[in-house]
C-alpha positions in Angstrom: -60.4 36.2 -129.2 -62.7 33.2 -128.5 -66.3 33.2 -129.6 -67.5 31.8 -126.2 -65.3 34.1 -124.1 -68.2 36.4 -123.5 -69.8 33.7 -121.4 -66.9 33.6 -118.9 -68.6 36.3 -116.7 -71.9 34.5 -117.0 -74.0 33.7 -113.9 -74.6 30.3 -115.6 -72.5 27.5 -114.2 -70.0 25.8 -116.5 -72.3 22.9 -117.0 -75.2 25.3 -117.8 -73.0 27.2 -120.2 -72.2 24.0 -122.0 -75.9 23.1 -122.1 -76.6 26.3 -124.0 -73.6 25.7 -126.4 -74.4 22.1 -127.0 -78.2 22.6 -127.5 -77.5 25.5 -129.9 -74.8 23.5 -131.9 -77.0 20.4 -132.1 -80.0 22.4 -133.4 -77.7 24.1 -135.9 -76.2 20.7 -136.8 -72.7 21.8 -136.3 -70.7 18.5 -136.1 -67.5 20.3 -135.2 -69.0 22.3 -132.3 -71.0 19.5 -130.8 -67.9 17.3 -130.8 -65.7 20.0 -129.2 -68.3 21.0 -126.6 -68.9 17.4 -125.7 -65.3 17.2 -124.6 -65.6 20.5 -122.7 -68.8 19.3 -121.1 -67.0 16.2 -119.8 -64.2 18.4 -118.5 -66.6 20.5 -116.5 -68.2 17.4 -115.0 -71.5 17.4 -116.9 -73.2 14.1 -116.1 -72.7 11.6 -118.9 -76.5 11.0 -119.2 -77.1 14.7 -119.6 -74.4 14.9 -122.3 -75.7 12.0 -124.2 -79.3 13.4 -124.1 -78.1 16.9 -125.3 -76.2 15.3 -128.2 -79.3 13.4 -129.2 -81.5 16.5 -128.9 -83.4 15.2 -125.9 -83.9 16.8 -122.4 -81.0 16.0 -120.1 -83.0 14.6 -117.3 -82.1 17.2 -114.7 -85.1 19.6 -114.5 -83.1 22.8 -114.4 -80.8 21.7 -117.3 -83.9 20.5 -119.1 -85.6 23.9 -118.9 -82.4 25.6 -120.0 -82.0 23.2 -123.0 -85.7 23.6 -124.0 -85.5 27.4 -123.8 -82.2 27.4 -125.8 -83.6 25.2 -128.5 -86.8 27.3 -128.7 -84.7 30.4 -129.2 -82.8 28.8 -132.0 -85.8 27.2 -133.7 -87.9 30.3 -133.5 -85.0 32.7 -134.3 -85.6 34.7 -131.1 -89.4 34.8 -131.3 -89.9 33.3 -127.9 -93.5 32.3 -126.9 -94.7 33.7 -123.6 -95.3 30.2 -122.3 -91.6 29.2 -123.1 -90.3 32.3 -121.3 -92.6 31.6 -118.3 -91.4 28.0 -118.1 -87.8 29.1 -118.2 -88.4 31.6 -115.4 -90.4 29.1 -113.4 -87.4 26.8 -113.4 -85.5 29.3 -111.4 -83.8 31.4 -114.0 -84.1 35.2 -114.2 -83.9 38.0 -116.8 -80.1 38.0 -116.6 -80.0 34.3 -117.7 -82.4 35.1 -120.6 -79.8 37.5 -121.9 -77.0 35.1 -121.2 -78.8 32.4 -123.2 -79.3 34.9 -126.1 -75.6 35.8 -125.9 -74.7 32.1 -126.0 -77.0 31.3 -128.9 -75.8 34.3 -130.9 -72.1 33.6 -130.4 -72.4 29.9 -130.9 -74.6 30.3 -134.0 -71.9 32.6 -135.5 -69.3 29.9 -134.7 -71.5 27.1 -136.1 -72.0 29.0 -139.4 -68.3 29.7 -139.7 -67.5 26.0 -139.3 -70.3 25.0 -141.7 -68.9 27.3 -144.4 -65.3 26.6 -143.7 -65.8 22.9 -143.5 -63.6 22.9 -140.4 -62.0 19.4 -139.9 -62.3 17.9 -136.4 -59.1 18.1 -134.5 -57.5 14.8 -133.5 -58.0 15.8 -129.8 -61.8 15.6 -130.3 -62.1 12.4 -132.3 -63.3 10.5 -129.2 -66.3 12.8 -128.9 -67.0 13.0 -132.6 -70.7 13.7 -133.4 -72.6 13.4 -136.6 -75.8 15.3 -137.2 -78.8 13.0 -137.0 -77.1 10.4 -134.7 -78.4 9.5 -131.3 -75.2 10.4 -129.5 
């Protein structure tokens, strides 16, 4: 079983899925997960500028990915208490109710994974050393 397997049937594109997973992991300061999802984001052809921005907690430049990252971070920061204005901005960016639920699914699954890695002190695999991330760094 993989924690992110539930997103496989998502209507979000692979780049959008990685946006949710990276934004969640960065907010939760999970060094392991940001490092791993950085590699996956590269593999699914996320633009390097967007990846660098997400790793730094900034908007990725692309308006749609920016709305997705902002909404995801808001869900994490506010623990699901989403302001109407945040929801409206997300919907105005072209997302729908299905994508709201998909973001919530991604946040829930990734937060579980983040917390497990925090408690377990999971060491970073050699395969992901090139995309190592440390909480509080710009990239």
